[in-house]
C-alpha positions in Angstrom: 66.9 39.5 -1.1 64.4 37.1 0.3 61.6 37.5 -2.2 58.9 38.0 0.4 55.8 40.0 -0.5 55.1 42.7 2.0 52.2 45.1 2.6 53.6 48.3 4.2 51.5 51.1 5.7 52.7 54.1 7.6 56.1 55.7 8.1 56.4 55.8 11.9 59.7 55.6 13.8 58.8 52.1 15.2 58.2 49.2 12.8 55.8 46.4 13.5 56.1 43.2 11.5 53.0 41.0 11.3 53.4 37.3 10.7 50.5 35.0 9.8 49.8 31.4 10.7 49.6 28.2 8.5 47.0 28.7 5.8 47.1 32.5 6.1 49.0 35.3 4.4 49.7 39.0 4.8 46.0 39.8 4.0 44.8 38.3 7.3 46.0 41.7 8.8 43.8 43.6 6.3 44.0 45.1 2.9 45.8 48.4 2.3 43.5 51.1 3.8 41.8 48.9 6.3 42.5 46.5 9.1 45.5 46.0 11.5 48.1 47.6 9.2 46.0 50.7 8.7 45.3 51.0 12.5 49.0 50.7 13.3 49.9 53.3 10.6 47.3 55.7 12.0 48.8 55.1 15.5 52.2 56.3 14.2 53.9 53.0 13.4 55.3 51.5 10.2 53.3 48.3 9.7 54.6 45.5 7.6 52.4 42.5 6.9 54.5 39.7 5.4 53.7 36.7 3.2 56.1 34.1 4.7 58.0 31.9 2.2 55.7 29.8 0.0 52.6 31.8 1.0 50.6 34.3 -0.9 52.9 36.2 -3.3 56.2 35.2 -1.7 58.6 33.0 -3.4 58.7 29.3 -2.5 62.3 28.9 -1.4 64.8 27.1 0.7 63.5 29.0 3.7 60.8 26.5 4.6 61.9 25.9 8.2 60.8 28.1 11.0 64.4 29.4 11.4 64.7 29.9 7.6 61.4 31.9 7.6 62.7 34.1 10.5 65.9 34.7 8.5 63.9 35.6 5.4 61.8 38.1 7.3 64.9 39.6 9.0 66.6 40.0 5.6 63.4 41.7 4.2 63.5 44.1 7.1 67.3 44.8 6.7 66.8 45.5 3.0 64.3 48.1 3.9 66.6 49.7 6.4 64.7 48.4 9.4 67.1 47.1 12.1 64.6 46.6 14.9 60.9 45.9 15.1 58.0 44.7 17.2 57.4 41.2 15.9 53.7 40.1 16.0 53.1 36.4 15.3 49.9 34.5 15.0 50.2 30.7 15.3 53.1 29.6 13.0 54.0 33.3 12.7 54.5 33.3 16.5 56.9 30.4 16.1 58.8 32.3 13.4 58.9 35.4 15.7 60.4 33.3 18.5 63.1 32.0 16.1 63.9 35.5 15.1 64.3 36.5 18.8 66.8 33.7 19.2 68.8 34.3 16.0 68.6 38.1 15.8 67.8 39.4 19.3 69.0 42.9 18.3 66.2 43.0 15.7 63.4 42.3 18.2 62.2 45.3 20.2 59.3 43.3 21.5 57.4 40.1 20.8 53.6 39.8 20.6 52.6 36.1 20.4 49.1 35.0 19.8 47.7 31.4 19.6 51.2 29.9 19.3 53.7 27.7 21.1 57.4 27.1 21.3 57.2 23.8 19.5 55.2 22.2 16.7 53.5 19.3 18.3 55.3 16.4 20.0 59.0 15.7 19.7 58.6 12.2 18.1 57.9 13.6 14.6 54.8 11.4 13.9 52.5 14.1 15.0 54.0 16.6 12.6 53.9 14.2 9.7 50.2 13.5 10.4 49.5 17.2 10.7 51.1 18.0 7.3 49.5 14.9 5.6 46.0 15.8 6.8 46.4 19.4 5.5 47.9 18.4 2.1 45.4 15.6 1.3 42.6 18.0 0.3 45.1 20.0 -1.8 46.3 16.9 -3.5 42.7 15.9 -4.3 42.2 19.2 -6.1 
């Protein structure tokens, strides 16, 4: 099992998995009883808001690549008996959803992508390193 924390609301026939961006967590979609997960449950869906690996209450694991995160989410769905879902991704979550569509197309009924892209910055690697460095610096300083 992937060790991902999941907020689940509803028991509809169609699952919707909600994936957060960098700095987020499953709670950006609302707490149980309010927010996006509740609205989806009330509309007849099974809503699953996921803490991606290393976020919120999810284990920090070897899944810290976009494809690894997609695999962890897919495994989490499979363990719950969900073989196909609408994947909703915000920012980094959208990148994870795109990876899932490539690796497990049978598991993706539809994609909803918000404020995301197909790549993380420029291809030279310096941009990514600066992005991570700038975000870790405040954490390293306490």
